[in-house]
C-alpha positions as CSV (number, residue, x, y, z in Angstrom):
1,X,-0.2,-0.3,0.4
2,X,1.4,3.4,-0.7
3,X,0.7,6.5,1.8
4,X,1.2,9.9,1.0
5,X,0.3,12.4,3.7
6,X,0.4,16.6,3.0
7,X,1.1,18.8,5.8
8,X,3.1,22.5,6.7
9,X,4.6,20.1,9.6
10,X,6.1,17.2,8.0
11,X,8.0,16.7,11.5
12,X,5.0,14.9,13.1
13,X,5.1,12.1,10.9
14,X,8.1,11.0,12.0
15,X,6.4,8.4,14.2
16,X,5.9,6.7,11.4
17,X,9.8,5.3,11.8
18,X,9.2,3.3,14.8
19,X,6.5,0.3,16.0
20,X,5.2,-1.9,13.5
21,X,4.7,0.4,11.2
22,X,8.5,1.6,11.0
23,X,9.2,-2.4,10.4
24,X,6.1,-2.2,7.8
25,X,7.7,0.8,5.9
26,X,11.0,-1.1,6.3
27,X,10.0,-4.2,4.6
28,X,8.2,-2.1,1.4
29,X,4.6,-3.5,3.0
30,X,4.0,0.1,3.2
31,X,5.4,3.0,1.1
32,X,4.9,6.2,3.3
33,X,5.3,9.3,1.6
34,X,5.1,13.0,3.2
35,X,5.1,15.8,1.5
36,X,5.6,19.2,3.0
37,X,2.6,21.5,1.6
38,X,5.2,24.4,1.6
39,X,7.1,23.4,-0.8
40,X,4.7,24.2,-3.3
41,X,4.3,28.1,-2.5
42,X,6.7,30.1,-4.5
43,X,6.8,33.8,-2.3
44,X,9.3,34.2,0.2
45,X,7.5,33.5,3.2
46,X,6.2,30.0,1.6
47,X,2.4,31.1,2.3
48,X,-0.2,28.7,2.3
49,X,-3.5,30.6,3.7
50,X,-5.2,33.5,3.1
51,X,-8.3,35.8,4.9
52,X,-11.7,33.9,4.3
53,X,-14.2,35.4,1.3
54,X,-17.1,36.5,3.0
55,X,-15.1,37.6,6.1
56,X,-15.4,35.6,9.2
57,X,-12.4,34.8,11.9
58,X,-9.5,32.9,10.9
59,X,-7.6,31.9,7.4
60,X,-8.4,29.3,5.1
61,X,-5.7,27.6,3.1
62,X,-4.8,28.9,-0.7
63,X,-6.6,26.3,-3.4
64,X,-2.8,26.8,-5.2
65,X,0.0,24.8,-3.4
66,X,-2.8,21.9,-2.7
67,X,-3.3,21.9,-6.7
68,X,0.4,21.6,-7.3
69,X,0.6,18.7,-4.5
70,X,-2.3,16.9,-6.1
71,X,-1.0,16.7,-9.6
72,X,2.6,15.9,-8.0
73,X,1.0,12.8,-6.5
74,X,-1.6,12.3,-9.1
75,X,0.3,12.7,-12.0
76,X,0.4,15.5,-14.7
77,X,-3.5,16.6,-14.7
78,X,-4.1,15.9,-18.5
79,X,-7.8,14.4,-18.5
80,X,-9.2,13.6,-15.3
81,X,-9.0,10.2,-13.8
82,X,-12.0,7.3,-13.9
83,X,-13.0,7.7,-10.0
84,X,-14.0,4.1,-10.1
85,X,-10.4,2.7,-11.3
86,X,-8.8,0.8,-8.3
87,X,-5.5,2.1,-9.4
88,X,-7.1,6.0,-8.7
89,X,-6.0,7.8,-5.4
90,X,-8.4,7.9,-2.9
91,X,-7.9,11.1,-1.4
92,X,-8.6,11.6,2.5
93,X,-9.0,15.0,4.1
94,X,-9.5,15.0,7.8
95,X,-12.9,17.1,9.0
96,X,-14.9,17.6,11.6
97,X,-17.6,18.5,8.8
98,X,-16.7,14.7,7.3
99,X,-18.3,11.2,8.0
100,X,-17.4,8.8,11.4
101,X,-14.1,6.8,11.2
102,X,-14.8,3.4,12.2
103,X,-13.4,0.2,12.4
104,X,-15.1,-0.5,9.3
105,X,-13.6,2.6,7.9
106,X,-10.3,1.2,8.8
107,X,-10.7,-2.1,7.4
108,X,-12.5,-0.8,4.3
109,X,-9.1,1.9,3.3
110,X,-7.0,-1.2,4.4
111,X,-7.3,-2.8,0.8
112,X,-6.8,-0.2,-1.2
113,X,-3.8,0.7,-3.3
114,X,-2.8,4.2,-2.7
115,X,-4.5,6.4,0.3
116,X,-3.5,10.2,-0.2
117,X,-4.3,12.5,3.3
118,X,-4.4,16.0,2.9
119,X,-3.9,17.5,6.6
120,X,-5.9,21.0,6.8
121,X,-4.7,24.1,9.5
122,X,-6.3,26.9,10.6
123,X,-10.3,27.5,9.5
124,X,-9.9,24.5,6.5
125,X,-8.9,24.3,3.0
126,X,-10.1,26.1,0.0
127,X,-13.4,24.4,-0.9
128,X,-12.2,24.2,-4.9
129,X,-9.1,21.9,-3.5
130,X,-11.9,19.0,-2.9
131,X,-13.5,19.6,-6.6
132,X,-10.5,19.6,-7.8
133,X,-9.0,16.5,-6.1
134,X,-12.2,14.7,-7.6
135,X,-11.0,15.0,-11.1
136,X,-7.5,13.1,-10.0
137,X,-9.0,10.3,-8.1
138,X,-11.6,9.9,-5.3
139,X,-12.6,12.3,-2.3
140,X,-13.5,11.3,1.1
141,X,-13.9,14.0,4.1
142,X,-13.8,11.8,7.2
143,X,-13.9,12.7,11.1
144,X,-12.3,11.3,13.3
145,X,-14.7,12.2,16.4
146,X,-17.3,14.7,17.0
147,X,-14.7,17.3,18.4
148,X,-12.7,20.1,16.7
149,X,-8.2,19.6,16.4
150,X,-6.0,22.2,15.5
151,X,-4.9,20.5,11.8
152,X,-5.3,17.6,10.1
153,X,-2.1,15.5,11.5
154,X,-3.4,14.0,14.4
155,X,-6.4,12.7,13.4
156,X,-4.3,11.3,9.7
157,X,-1.8,10.0,12.1
158,X,-4.4,7.8,13.7
159,X,-6.1,6.8,10.8
160,X,-2.7,5.6,9.2
161,X,-2.2,3.3,12.3
162,X,-5.9,1.8,12.3
163,X,-5.7,1.0,8.7
164,X,-1.6,0.2,8.3
165,X,-2.1,-2.5,10.8
166,X,-4.4,-4.5,8.9
167,X,-2.6,-4.2,5.6
168,X,-1.4,-8.1,5.6
169,X,2.1,-8.4,7.1
170,X,2.1,-5.5,9.4
171,X,1.0,-7.2,12.6
172,X,3.0,-10.4,13.2
173,X,0.5,-12.7,14.1
174,X,-3.1,-11.9,11.9
175,X,-5.2,-13.7,15.2
176,X,-4.2,-10.7,17.0
177,X,-6.7,-9.0,15.1
178,X,-9.9,-10.5,14.9
179,X,-10.7,-10.1,19.0
180,X,-11.1,-6.7,19.8
181,X,-12.8,-4.0,20.2
182,X,-15.3,-2.8,17.3
183,X,-14.4,-5.6,15.2
184,X,-17.6,-7.4,16.0
185,X,-19.8,-4.9,17.3
186,X,-18.6,-5.1,21.2
187,X,-15.6,-3.7,23.6
188,X,-12.8,-6.4,23.5
189,X,-12.8,-8.2,26.5
190,X,-10.0,-7.9,29.6
191,X,-6.8,-9.6,29.4
192,X,-4.6,-10.4,32.3
193,X,-1.3,-12.2,32.4
194,X,1.1,-13.9,35.4
195,X,1.2,-13.6,37.9
196,X,-1.9,-15.5,38.7
197,X,-2.4,-13.5,41.8
198,X,-0.8,-10.0,42.3
199,X,-1.4,-7.3,45.1
200,X,-4.9,-8.9,46.3
201,X,-6.0,-9.0,42.6
202,X,-6.4,-12.3,41.4
203,X,-7.2,-13.1,38.0
204,X,-11.1,-15.0,37.6
205,X,-10.5,-18.7,37.8
206,X,-12.5,-19.5,34.4
207,X,-9.0,-18.4,32.9
208,X,-7.3,-20.9,35.0
209,X,-9.6,-23.6,34.1
210,X,-8.7,-24.5,30.9
211,X,-11.9,-24.8,29.6
212,X,-12.0,-23.3,26.2
213,X,-15.8,-23.3,26.0
214,X,-16.2,-21.8,29.3
215,X,-13.8,-19.3,28.5
216,X,-15.0,-18.3,25.2
217,X,-18.4,-17.8,27.2
218,X,-16.9,-15.6,29.7
219,X,-14.9,-13.7,27.2
220,X,-18.3,-12.4,25.3
221,X,-20.2,-12.3,27.9
222,X,-17.6,-9.3,29.5
223,X,-17.7,-7.7,26.0
224,X,-21.6,-7.4,26.3
225,X,-21.5,-6.2,29.9
226,X,-18.8,-3.6,29.4
227,X,-20.6,-2.6,25.7
228,X,-23.7,-2.2,27.7
229,X,-21.4,-0.1,30.7
230,X,-18.9,1.7,28.5
231,X,-21.0,2.0,25.1
232,X,-25.0,1.4,25.0
233,X,-24.6,3.0,21.1
234,X,-23.2,0.1,20.0
235,X,-25.5,-2.4,20.8
236,X,-28.3,-0.2,19.7
237,X,-26.8,0.0,16.4
């Protein structure tokens, strides 16, 4: 999978060099490229924003730098790409005005060949950028949650990790991806390891019983109980 990231803070994504994602990059499983939007500017101040038409607080990211970076990533804009083709990049713009990101979204996006994350700042990106990007590939605005961040970098990093770990070969044991929160609509059951007793807290007897059927039932019951207490909305879904 190829992942391009467009940002005015490229150093933010240095964290991609560590942990499993860093190993996946080194092994060639993930091809992650970070682009500095300011490199597509042509003035001495490397300006990427301007005042909004219609007035209002804050600044809006200019379309010109974004257009140049989109062309550099998607190729020369000789003619629009067919958004339905598998080889057309999928442009993802983190935005509180976008669709909600879920584990199901992560699994869907993990099947893509080429993702491009556009990290906005200030009051957002000129709307025409999304329209232009849709002529170079597909476009989705995605929200990490019902809150507002200072920019798209944190959301993009979270999505890249959630998506990247689902790409075959990134996580060493694929079975560890199955019994997790949100994979079956429920929260994950509690986990324990040695010692069996620690500071007065004991591991539940059923986990020490060796009875696989009882363990499976206990874990499922714990999932339902946790979900009912912490995320009853998931049970409603």
